C-alpha positions in Angstrom: -0.1 -0.1 -0.1 2.4 2.3 1.0 6.2 3.0 0.0 7.4 4.4 3.2 10.3 2.8 5.0 11.1 3.4 8.4 14.7 3.4 8.4 15.6 4.5 4.9 13.7 7.6 5.6 15.3 8.8 8.2 13.2 7.9 11.2 11.7 11.4 10.6 9.5 10.8 8.0 6.2 10.0 10.7 6.5 13.9 10.9 6.0 13.1 14.7 2.4 15.0 15.0 3.1 18.5 15.7 1.2 20.0 18.4 -2.2 22.6 16.8 -0.5 25.9 17.1 -2.9 27.2 20.0 -0.8 24.1 21.7 2.5 26.2 21.8 4.0 29.6 21.0 7.7 29.8 19.8 9.1 28.2 23.5 6.6 25.9 23.5 4.3 27.7 25.9 2.1 30.2 25.6 3.4 33.7 26.0 3.5 35.4 29.8 4.1 31.9 30.8 0.5 30.8 31.4 0.6 28.5 34.4 -1.6 26.0 32.2 0.3 25.7 29.2 3.6 25.3 30.8 2.5 22.1 33.0 0.6 21.0 29.6 4.1 21.7 27.9 6.2 20.2 30.5 4.6 16.7 30.2 4.2 16.8 26.4 7.7 17.4 26.2 8.4 14.4 27.9 5.3 12.0 26.2 2.8 12.4 28.6 0.1 13.2 26.7 -2.4 11.8 28.4 -1.6 13.0 31.6 -1.4 16.6 29.5 -4.9 16.3 27.7 -6.2 15.5 31.4 -5.1 19.1 32.3 -7.2 20.2 29.7 -10.1 18.6 30.1 -11.6 20.7 32.8 -11.7 23.6 30.2 -14.1 22.1 27.7 -16.0 25.5 27.4 -12.9 26.9 25.4 -13.1 25.8 21.8 -9.4 26.4 21.5 -8.4 24.3 24.8 -10.8 21.8 23.3 -9.3 21.9 20.4 -5.6 21.7 21.8 -6.6 18.3 23.8 -7.7 16.8 20.8 -4.4 17.8 19.0 -2.3 16.0 21.8 -3.9 12.9 21.6 -3.3 13.1 17.8 0.3 13.3 18.8 0.2 10.5 21.2 -1.6 8.3 18.2 1.6 9.1 16.2 4.6 8.6 18.5 3.1 5.6 20.2 0.7 3.8 17.9 -2.0 3.7 20.7 -4.9 5.8 21.9 -6.9 5.8 18.6 -10.7 5.5 20.4 -9.3 8.5 22.4 -8.1 10.8 20.2 -11.1 10.1 18.1 -13.5 11.3 20.1 -11.6 14.4 21.6 -11.5 15.5 17.5 -15.2 14.8 17.5 -15.7 17.3 20.6 -13.2 19.7 19.3 -15.0 19.7 15.6 -18.4 20.0 17.6 -17.2 22.8 19.8 -15.4 25.4 16.6 -17.4 28.4 16.2 -15.7 29.9 13.3 -13.7 29.2 9.8 -10.7 29.3 12.0 -11.5 26.9 14.3 -12.9 24.5 12.0 -10.2 24.4 9.5 -7.8 24.2 13.1 -10.2 21.2 13.8 -10.0 19.6 9.9 -5.7 20.2 9.8 -6.0 17.7 12.9 -8.2 15.5 11.8 -6.0 15.3 8.4 -3.2 14.5 11.0 -4.9 11.3 12.4 -5.9 9.9 9.0 -2.4 10.7 7.9 -1.1 8.8 11.0 -3.5 5.7 11.2 -2.4 5.5 7.2 1.4 6.1 7.9 1.2 3.4 10.8 -0.7 0.9 9.0 -3.0 0.6 10.6 -5.7 1.6 8.3 -5.2 3.0 5.3 -7.2 6.6 5.5 -5.0 8.6 2.8 -8.6 9.6 1.0 -9.4 11.1 4.3 -6.2 12.7 5.2 -6.0 14.5 2.1 -10.2 15.5 2.1 -9.5 17.0 5.9 -6.1 19.0 5.0 -7.8 20.2 1.8 -10.9 21.3 3.9 -8.5 22.9 5.9 -7.0 24.6 3.2 -10.1 26.3 2.1 -11.2 27.4 5.6 -8.0 28.7 6.8 -7.1 32.3 5.9 -4.1 32.5 4.6 -2.4 34.1 6.7 -3.7 32.3 9.8 -1.5 31.4 12.3 -2.6 27.6 11.8 -1.5 28.0 8.2 2.4 27.0 8.1 1.5 23.7 10.5 -1.0 22.6 7.6 1.7 23.6 4.6 3.5 21.1 7.0 0.8 18.2 7.1 0.4 18.7 3.5 4.3 18.3 3.0 3.9 14.9 4.8 1.1 13.5 3.1 2.8 14.9 -0.3 6.0 12.8 0.4 4.8 10.0 2.3 1.6 9.3 1.0 1.8 10.1 -2.7 5.6 9.7 -3.2 5.7 13.2 -4.8 9.4 14.4 -3.2 9.0 17.7 -5.3 5.3 19.3 -3.8 6.5 18.1 -0.2 9.3 20.6 -0.6 7.7 23.3 -1.7 4.8 22.5 1.2 7.9 22.4 3.8 9.4 25.2 2.7 5.9 27.4 2.7 5.9 25.8 6.4 9.6 27.2 6.9 9.0 30.6 6.0 5.6 30.5 7.9 7.4 29.3 11.2 9.9 32.0 10.7 7.6 35.1 10.3 5.1 33.4 13.8 8.7 32.8 15.6 7.3 29.4 15.8 10.4 27.5 16.9 9.3 24.4 17.8 7.7 24.0 13.9 10.7 25.2 12.8 12.4 22.1 14.1 10.0 20.4 12.2 10.8 21.8 8.5 14.0 21.9 9.1 14.6 18.3 9.5 12.3 17.4 6.9 14.0 19.7 4.4 17.5 18.0 5.4 15.8 14.7 4.9 14.9 15.3 1.4 18.6 16.8 1.2 19.6 13.6 2.3 17.5 11.4 -0.2 18.9 13.8 -2.9 22.4 12.9 -2.1 23.3 16.3 -0.3 25.2 15.5 2.6 26.3 19.1 3.9 22.8 20.4 3.4 21.4 17.7 5.6 23.7 17.8 7.8 23.3 21.2 8.5 19.2 21.2 8.6 19.9 18.0 11.4 21.9 19.7 13.3 19.7 22.9 13.3 16.7 20.5 14.4 18.5 19.0 16.9 19.6 22.4 18.6 16.2 23.7 18.9 15.0 20.2 20.7 17.7 20.7 22.9 17.3 24.4 24.0 13.3 23.8 24.1 13.5 21.0 26.3 11.8 18.8 23.9 12.9 15.2 24.7 10.6 13.5 22.9 11.4 14.7 19.7 15.4 14.8 20.9 15.8 10.9 20.1 14.6 11.0 16.8 16.6 14.5 15.7 20.0 12.8 17.0 19.3 9.1 15.5 18.5 11.6 11.9 21.9 13.3 12.3 24.0 10.0 13.1 23.1 9.2 9.7 25.1 12.3 8.2 28.1 12.0 10.2 31.0 9.9 10.3 32.7 7.2 13.0 33.0 7.7 15.8 30.4 10.4 15.7 27.7 8.3 14.4 27.6 5.6 16.7 27.9 8.2 19.7 25.1 10.4 18.0 23.1 7.0 17.9 23.8 5.5 21.4 23.0 9.1 23.0 19.5 8.6 21.0 19.1 5.1 21.9 19.5 6.1 25.7 16.8 8.9 25.6 14.6 6.3 24.1 15.0 3.5 26.6 14.7 6.6 29.3 10.9 7.8 27.6 9.7 4.5 27.8 10.0 3.4 23.7 8.8 6.2 22.4 8.6 7.2 19.5 7.6 3.3 19.1 9.0 3.8 15.1 12.6 4.0 16.2 12.7 0.8 18.1 14.2 -1.0 14.9 16.8 1.4 14.3 18.1 2.0 17.5 17.5 -1.6 19.6 19.7 -4.2 18.7 18.0 -7.3 17.4 16.7 -9.9 19.4 18.8 -13.4 19.8 18.0 -16.3 17.8 16.1 -18.8 19.7 
C-alpha cells in the first residue's frame, strides 16, 4: 500500500505529529508563561500526552483548549501507535465546539493528521480522508492564519509519504518554514528543518542534510523537547562519520529507553535485534 520505509526515511518521516498552533508559541508554552500551558508543555515534551490532555479536560467551554486537547491525543497516536479511540472522541468534541472558520479549519487540520498517522503506521488506509481533511482546512484557514504553517507542513507529509512526491513535499515544507519563521514558531521550525534535511539527504546533499538535522537538534535541545530529541539525534547520526555517528545513535537509544520506548517507530533502528532462539 505504501512505499514508506522507516529506517530509509531517516526515522523522521512520520512527522512526529506536531501539536496544533493553539498549544504553543515559539518557546513551547504560551506567551506570558501561563501556568496551565507551562504544565501542558512540560508533560507533552516528555511524552506524557494523556496527563497533558487531562489538564485541559476541565476547560471544555473553551474551543481553543478543546482543540489543543485533541491535538495532544492525535500526537500520542503518532508517537505510540495507540490511543486511537480517545483521539477520535476528543477530535469529534473539538469539531463540534468550533465556532468559526478558523477553528473549523484547525480541527480539520487535526482530522487530517490523525488520518495520516493511521495510514502511515499501517493501522488502516485513510489516505483519502487525510487529503480531504487537509484540503478542507486549506479552504477554511485564511492565508495569514496562525495555523497555516502547520497545515503546510502536514500537507508536505502527505505529499512525501502518501503521494511519493518529493517536489510537492519540498515546496510545502518551504512554505511551512517561512511561515514558522514569520510567526516565531521555533518548535515547528525544528520539524521543517528536519524534513527538508531528510529530502536533502535523499538527494545526496550530505552537507545540507547535516545542516538541517543539526539545526533541528539544536532547537529541540534548547526547548527541552525530550520526546523529539532521540529522533533528531538518530537522524543526524545518518550524516556523520564514525565515531560521531555511533555516539549520536547511542545517545538516541539512551533517551529512547528513558522515555519508555517512545517514539515506537525508532525501535527498529535503535535497538539491537533479539538473539535467535
